[in-house]
PLY file of the C-alpha trace (Angstrom):
ply
format ascii 1.0
element vertex 230
property float x
property float y
property float z
element edge 229
property int vertex1
property int vertex2
end_header
38.40 55.01 9.03
39.14 51.40 8.18
41.13 50.81 5.00
40.02 47.16 4.77
37.87 46.54 1.73
34.27 45.86 2.56
32.86 42.59 1.30
29.39 42.38 -0.20
26.79 40.91 2.07
26.08 37.25 1.31
22.78 36.67 -0.38
20.35 34.69 1.76
20.27 31.03 0.83
16.63 30.27 0.31
17.35 26.72 -0.79
18.66 25.45 2.53
15.32 25.41 4.39
13.80 23.48 1.51
16.63 20.97 1.58
16.21 20.63 5.34
12.51 19.88 4.92
13.25 17.29 2.23
15.83 15.67 4.51
13.39 15.61 7.41
10.69 14.00 5.26
13.16 11.39 4.03
14.12 10.64 7.62
10.46 10.28 8.63
9.92 7.89 5.75
12.91 5.68 6.56
10.91 3.05 8.52
8.45 2.61 5.62
11.30 2.52 3.07
13.08 -0.08 5.18
9.97 -2.29 5.24
9.51 -2.01 1.47
13.19 -2.81 0.90
12.96 -5.82 3.20
9.86 -7.00 1.31
11.67 -6.84 -2.04
14.71 -8.60 -0.58
12.49 -11.36 0.85
10.88 -11.90 -2.55
14.26 -12.10 -4.27
15.51 -14.50 -1.60
12.44 -16.71 -2.00
12.93 -16.98 -5.75
16.67 -17.45 -5.42
16.72 -20.01 -2.63
13.66 -22.02 -3.65
13.39 -21.68 -7.45
11.43 -24.92 -7.84
8.86 -24.18 -5.13
8.54 -20.39 -5.46
5.86 -20.44 -8.17
3.70 -22.94 -6.27
4.06 -21.12 -2.96
3.09 -17.79 -4.51
0.17 -19.09 -6.59
-3.33 -17.68 -6.09
-4.73 -18.92 -2.75
-1.34 -20.48 -2.02
0.67 -20.41 1.22
2.05 -16.87 0.84
-1.36 -15.40 0.02
-2.90 -17.26 2.96
-0.31 -15.75 5.30
-1.10 -12.32 3.84
-4.83 -12.69 4.52
-4.14 -13.85 8.08
-1.84 -10.84 8.59
-4.59 -8.51 7.38
-7.07 -10.10 9.79
-4.65 -9.71 12.71
-3.94 -6.11 11.72
-7.66 -5.34 11.57
-8.17 -6.88 15.02
-5.23 -5.00 16.55
-6.48 -1.72 15.06
-9.98 -2.26 16.46
-8.54 -2.96 19.90
-6.45 0.21 19.66
-9.36 2.33 18.43
-10.43 3.68 21.87
-6.90 4.97 22.57
-5.58 5.85 19.12
-8.79 7.14 17.60
-9.50 7.80 13.93
-6.20 6.47 12.57
-6.96 3.08 14.12
-10.37 3.09 12.45
-8.74 3.95 9.11
-6.14 1.19 9.50
-8.86 -1.35 10.40
-10.91 -0.34 7.34
-7.90 -0.50 5.02
-6.89 -3.91 6.38
-10.42 -5.22 5.86
-10.71 -3.88 2.31
-7.27 -5.14 1.33
-8.01 -8.57 2.78
-11.26 -8.76 0.82
-9.37 -7.76 -2.31
-6.75 -10.42 -1.61
-9.39 -13.17 -1.54
-11.04 -11.77 -4.69
-14.25 -10.84 -2.89
-14.66 -7.94 -5.34
-15.48 -10.47 -8.07
-17.19 -13.17 -6.04
-20.79 -12.08 -6.59
-20.70 -10.35 -9.98
-19.79 -11.38 -13.51
-16.79 -9.08 -13.43
-15.05 -7.29 -10.58
-16.99 -4.39 -9.12
-14.10 -2.07 -9.99
-13.98 -3.22 -13.62
-15.49 -0.96 -16.28
-16.72 -4.04 -18.14
-19.29 -4.66 -15.44
-20.93 -1.30 -16.03
-20.60 -0.86 -19.80
-21.26 -4.33 -21.21
-24.88 -4.68 -22.33
-25.11 -8.36 -21.33
-24.69 -7.54 -17.62
-28.11 -7.17 -15.91
-29.01 -3.67 -14.75
-29.68 -4.89 -11.19
-26.14 -6.29 -11.01
-24.69 -2.99 -12.22
-26.69 -0.95 -9.73
-25.86 -3.27 -6.84
-22.14 -3.17 -7.62
-22.20 0.60 -8.04
-23.92 0.94 -4.65
-21.23 -1.16 -2.98
-18.44 0.89 -4.61
-20.06 4.18 -3.60
-20.62 2.93 -0.05
-17.01 1.81 0.30
-15.81 5.10 -1.15
-17.93 7.05 1.34
-16.56 5.04 4.27
-12.98 5.48 3.10
-13.31 9.24 2.55
-15.00 9.66 5.94
-12.25 7.66 7.66
-9.50 9.69 5.97
-11.19 12.99 6.88
-11.52 11.93 10.52
-7.90 10.75 10.67
-6.44 13.69 8.75
-5.27 15.73 11.80
-3.33 12.70 13.05
-1.99 11.93 9.55
-0.25 15.29 9.32
0.70 15.62 13.00
4.16 14.74 14.35
5.79 15.77 11.08
3.37 13.70 9.02
4.95 10.38 9.92
1.67 8.46 9.82
0.69 10.03 6.51
4.10 9.28 5.01
3.84 5.61 6.06
0.35 5.28 4.54
1.56 7.10 1.43
4.41 4.60 1.11
1.85 1.80 1.49
-0.20 3.28 -1.36
2.79 3.67 -3.70
4.19 0.23 -2.89
0.77 -1.36 -3.51
0.59 0.33 -6.94
4.07 -0.98 -7.78
3.07 -4.52 -6.79
-0.18 -4.25 -8.76
1.76 -3.30 -11.87
4.15 -6.17 -11.28
1.16 -8.51 -11.06
-0.14 -7.23 -14.41
3.24 -7.29 -16.17
3.23 -11.00 -17.20
-0.25 -10.62 -18.78
0.79 -7.44 -20.56
3.91 -9.07 -21.97
1.90 -12.13 -23.00
-0.47 -9.88 -24.93
2.52 -8.33 -26.70
3.82 -11.76 -27.67
6.76 -11.69 -25.26
5.88 -14.07 -22.41
8.17 -14.29 -19.42
10.35 -17.36 -19.01
9.41 -19.72 -16.15
12.32 -18.40 -14.11
11.39 -14.76 -14.67
7.72 -15.53 -13.93
8.66 -17.23 -10.66
10.80 -14.23 -9.71
8.02 -11.77 -10.57
5.41 -13.70 -8.59
7.74 -14.16 -5.62
8.48 -10.43 -5.39
4.83 -9.45 -5.91
3.23 -11.89 -3.46
5.91 -11.50 -0.82
5.66 -7.74 -1.17
1.92 -7.93 -0.58
2.56 -9.93 2.59
4.44 -6.90 3.94
1.60 -4.42 3.30
-0.02 -5.28 6.67
3.33 -4.46 8.29
3.13 -0.95 6.82
-0.36 -0.62 8.26
0.92 -1.68 11.67
3.77 0.82 11.36
1.26 3.65 10.78
-0.81 2.42 13.71
2.25 2.30 15.96
3.25 5.82 14.95
-0.26 7.10 15.68
-0.28 5.30 19.03
3.01 6.97 20.03
1.52 10.33 19.16
-1.60 9.55 21.18
0.48 8.46 24.16
0 1
1 2
2 3
3 4
4 5
5 6
6 7
7 8
8 9
9 10
10 11
11 12
12 13
13 14
14 15
15 16
16 17
17 18
18 19
19 20
20 21
21 22
22 23
23 24
24 25
25 26
26 27
27 28
28 29
29 30
30 31
31 32
32 33
33 34
34 35
35 36
36 37
37 38
38 39
39 40
40 41
41 42
42 43
43 44
44 45
45 46
46 47
47 48
48 49
49 50
50 51
51 52
52 53
53 54
54 55
55 56
56 57
57 58
58 59
59 60
60 61
61 62
62 63
63 64
64 65
65 66
66 67
67 68
68 69
69 70
70 71
71 72
72 73
73 74
74 75
75 76
76 77
77 78
78 79
79 80
80 81
81 82
82 83
83 84
84 85
85 86
86 87
87 88
88 89
89 90
90 91
91 92
92 93
93 94
94 95
95 96
96 97
97 98
98 99
99 100
100 101
101 102
102 103
103 104
104 105
105 106
106 107
107 108
108 109
109 110
110 111
111 112
112 113
113 114
114 115
115 116
116 117
117 118
118 119
119 120
120 121
121 122
122 123
123 124
124 125
125 126
126 127
127 128
128 129
129 130
130 131
131 132
132 133
133 134
134 135
135 136
136 137
137 138
138 139
139 140
140 141
141 142
142 143
143 144
144 145
145 146
146 147
147 148
148 149
149 150
150 151
151 152
152 153
153 154
154 155
155 156
156 157
157 158
158 159
159 160
160 161
161 162
162 163
163 164
164 165
165 166
166 167
167 168
168 169
169 170
170 171
171 172
172 173
173 174
174 175
175 176
176 177
177 178
178 179
179 180
180 181
181 182
182 183
183 184
184 185
185 186
186 187
187 188
188 189
189 190
190 191
191 192
192 193
193 194
194 195
195 196
196 197
197 198
198 199
199 200
200 201
201 202
202 203
203 204
204 205
205 206
206 207
207 208
208 209
209 210
210 211
211 212
212 213
213 214
214 215
215 216
216 217
217 218
218 219
219 220
220 221
221 222
222 223
223 224
224 225
225 226
226 227
227 228
228 229
């Protein structure tokens, strides 16, 4: 008989697998995080290196926005060319690039009194009923196309550890952040605390430059899906 004291069995560590999964997801998201970080750094550099020109370059329909629209068009074309080989993800990327390009050129408000996604269009009594119905039809049609594209692409979005889905999720979150940054000067103005010219130039530089990198995130997702297809 052994006289050595027996040690209690170690309790199973149920937290380690969870930590491993979190680490794996973070690793899969590194390319998207790197692109977002580069976008923010480029915006800061633009405002820091060219403080006098930054506000003009990042104005509506200015040079940076024009580059963004061109990048969306190229992304849409590349995705359509890749559609036969990559499949549903390519169709989703092409649709997202098209919708985001149309949003960038303000097409959502080009034919109606207010933007088709604005509640004012549907609830103000001075907007004609035909205009409301037409806008609602467009929104419903776009929503149907987007849902159908996501459903078709879903198996690829979650395959290969979900890399494609993570990249598109990062695109969605980064776009929300940039949208809020775009609204911030107006919100502060309404509160009686307008941004200084320097802060406004910095805000616009980061927002517009960040938007120019959104097509890069789309291309990243397309590339990841293409590698899976190959």
